[in-house]
N, C-alpha and C positions, 0 to 999 in steps of 0.2 A: 376462561370459563364463562358459559352463558348463564345469566341469572335474570329472572323476572323481577323487576323492581316493585317494592310495595307501594301503596298509595303515598302521595306527597304528605309529609308530616309538617303540620303548620303550628302545632301547639308548642309551648315552651316547657322545659323541665328544669328543675332547680339545680341538680348536681353540676358542678364544674366539670371541665374536661377530665382532670385526674379522677374526679369522683365517678364519672361514667366508666372509665377503665377499671376502677375499683369495683363498681357494680358488675361489670362483665366478669371479672375474676371471681367475685362472689357467686355469680350465676353458674360458672363452670365448676367451682370447687365445692359448692354446697351439697352435702349428702341428701339423698332422696328422702322425702317423707314416707314414701310407700315402698312396699316390696311385692314381688310376684313376677310372673313370667313376662308381663307387658311393661314392667317398670325398669328403667335403665338410666345410665348416665352417658353423656356424650363421649367420654373417654373410652367406653367399651366399643365404640364404633368408628371413632376417628382419633388419630394420634394428636397429642397436644402440640400446639405451635404458638408463636407469639404474633398476634395479629397487629396490623398497623393501627395507629391512633384513630379513634373515632372522629368523623367529620364534626365540625363545629356547628352544623346546621341544627335547628330546633328538633327536639325529640318529643314523643308523646308524653302527656301528663298522667294518663292512666297507667298504673304500674304493670298491668298485664301486657299492654301494647308496648310499653317502654322495654320490658324484658324481651319481647319478640324483636324489637328494633336492635337491641344489643346482640342477640343470638344471630340475627340475619347478617349483621356486620361480620361476626366471627365466621359463619359458614361461607359467606360470599367470597372471602379471601383465603379460605382453607385450600392448601395445595392438593389435597386428596378429593376435593369436591369439584366435579367437572361441569355439573349443571345443577341449578337450584331454582325452585319455585316457592314463592311466599307472597301472599297466601294463595291457596287454591280454592276458589269458590265453586261449589257444586250446584248448578242450576238445571232445572228441567221445566220446560214450558213456563218460563218466567217466574218459577218458584225457586227459592233458595232452599236446598235440602241439607246443606251442611257446608263445612269449610275445613280444609286441612291446613294446619299451621305451616308446615315445611315438608317439601318433598325434594330429596336430593339424590343425585346419581353419583355414586362413588367411582373412583378411577378404575376399580376392578370390576365394575358393572353392576354392583349391588344397588338396588333402589330402596331407599329408606324413607319412611314417613315418620315425622316427629310431631307430637303434640306437647306443647310446653304449658305448664300450669304452675305459677309461682304463688304460694299460698301461706297464709297465717291463720291459725285457728286456736281458739281458747277452749280448754277442757272444762266442761260444766258438769260435775258429778251428779247434781240434783235433777238433771233432765230425765224425762220419762224414757226417751230414746237413749239406749246405751251403745257401746261399741263406737263405731265411727260417727254415729248420730249424736254423741255427746260432745263433739268438737264443733264449736260454733264460730263463724266468722265474726270479726270485731264489729262490723255493721249489722250483724244478725240477718244477713241476706241469704245465707246458705249454711250448710254443714259439710264436714269432710265426707260424710256418707253420700250426700247428694252429689257432690262434685265427682267423687271417685266412681260412683255408679254411672254417671253421665259419660265420663271418660271411657270406661270399659264397655258400656252398653251401646254407645252411639259414636263418639268421636273417633275411636280407633277402628271399629268395624266398618264404618262408612268408606274408609280408604280402599277397601277390597270389594266394593260394590261394582256392578257393571257400569254404572254411570261414571264413577271415578276412573275405572280402568280405561273407558273409552275416551274420557277427557284427557287423561295423561298420554294416551296413544296419539291423540291429535297434536300434542305438544312435543312429541318425539321421545316420550319416556316409556320404558318397559313396565310391565305390571310390578306393583310394589312387592318386594321380598319380605319386608318386615315393618311392622308398625310398633313404635315405642312411645311411652309416656315419660317425660322428664318432669319431675315434680319436686323442685327445690322449695325450701321454706322453713318454717319453724312452728312448733306446737308449744303452747303456753299452758302451764298448770297452776292451780291455785297456790298462792304464796304460803298457805298453811299446808305443809307436806302431808299431813294426815288425811287430806282430801285427794291425794293423788291416787290413780288407779293401781290396784295391787298387781294386775297383769295388763299388758298392753295388747290391743287388738292385733291378731296375727298378720293383718294386712299393713300395719304400720311398721316401718323399718326400725329395727331395734336401736340403731345408732343415729336416729334423727336428731336435729338440733332442738334443744329444749329451752324454754324460758319460763317465766312466772307471770301471773297476773294478780291484781289486787284492786279492790274498790278504793275510793277516796278514804273511806273509814278505816281501811286496813293499813294505811301508810305508816302508822307507828311501829308495825312489825319490821319495817325496813330500816328503822332508825339506826344509823351508825355514823358517828362523827367523822370517820376516816373515809367515807364514801362520798362521791359526788355524782350528780345525775344530769343527763342531757335529754331533753324532750325532742324527739325527732319529728320533723315534718314528714308527711306521708311520702314525699318523694325520696326520702332517705332511709326507707325501711330495709333496703337490701344491705349494702355495705356499711351504712351508718355514716359517721363523720369523725374527723379528728379535730376536736374543738380546742380553742384556746381556753385558758382558765376562766376568762371573763364570762363565758356563756354557761359554765357549769353551775349547778344549783346544789346547795346543801339540802338536807331533808326538810328543814323548815321552809325554805324557799320553794321546794318541790310541792309541799302541801299547799302553799299559797297559789302556786301556778295551776294546780289541779283541783282547786276548790270549784264546786258547781260545774263540773264538766258536762258538756252536751254530747260528747262522743268519746270513745276510747282514744288514748294517746299511747304511742310506743315510747319507751324511755330506755336509755342505756345507763347502766350502773358502772361507774369507774372506781377502781381502787388505786391508792397511791403506792407505787412501787419505787424502788431506787432508780430505776431507769425511766421513770415518768409514769403518767397515768395509763393504766391498762384497762381495757374493757373487761369487766367481770361477768356481767350477765345482761340479758335483755328482758324486758317485761312490758306488760300493758297495764295502765291504770284506767279503770273504767268508771263510769258514773255510778252513783249509789244504787240505782234501780236496775242496772244492767243485768245482774244475775237473775232477778225475778223475771225480767222481760225475756231473757234467754230460755228460761224454763217454761214460760207461757207460750212462746211462739212455736207453731207447728212448722218447722223449717224443712 
């Protein structure tokens, strides 16, 4: 198979090699956050297969680029993919007009364009913007509405522009038959369930992964002596980790760890079962003023 290699990756990424394969499995298995004619899963277009182990070379630290790195590995070795481009930068007169994440040619001749967006958003019911606009990124840089509108309004349509068609023709590709968005991730709702939305926006997939979020001051609601918690580094937000008992925190230790936070942290809640500790839920713990800032920001 002919494949255009992505730029050299020089940054390091925390997950071990088994962790990277677990992240790839998470990426392939995670249900979509969104629904609609442009939203899809890879299994709808390519049969599942067992890819070779990922190379030990460094991978990107930014989660979006890391996810693309994993998916590129999976597609580049897929027996039904005969050609693959990643990424495809669209330039005209020295101006960059857009970029396509993946373009692949399937063995049966179908040309598929894929946009990958791995996302985590927190539902803030007090925001003036409702619907998708009430889901805010942990760093408060964007909302689910902003990202989804950008995907539908620009990232997917640009693949069918004359510029993209001409560029792909130069590289020996036919016109794109279909553009799809793959949107794995998780949405987090206030730990007080009375603040959950009564109905979910119709564009959000009904079976998306759900978690909870709480401020530092809300941690008493989580108190349970049978549970233990693991604070995840940003690099482990996808598949998480299988910790030894020594790194797990009880609720009092978690309160100490999360006192005076400067930014949100993702945590895994484990329950004690007969067969060992099992992941029970995922959540975000946010600084005291995070909710007020999320309501004030015009994202």
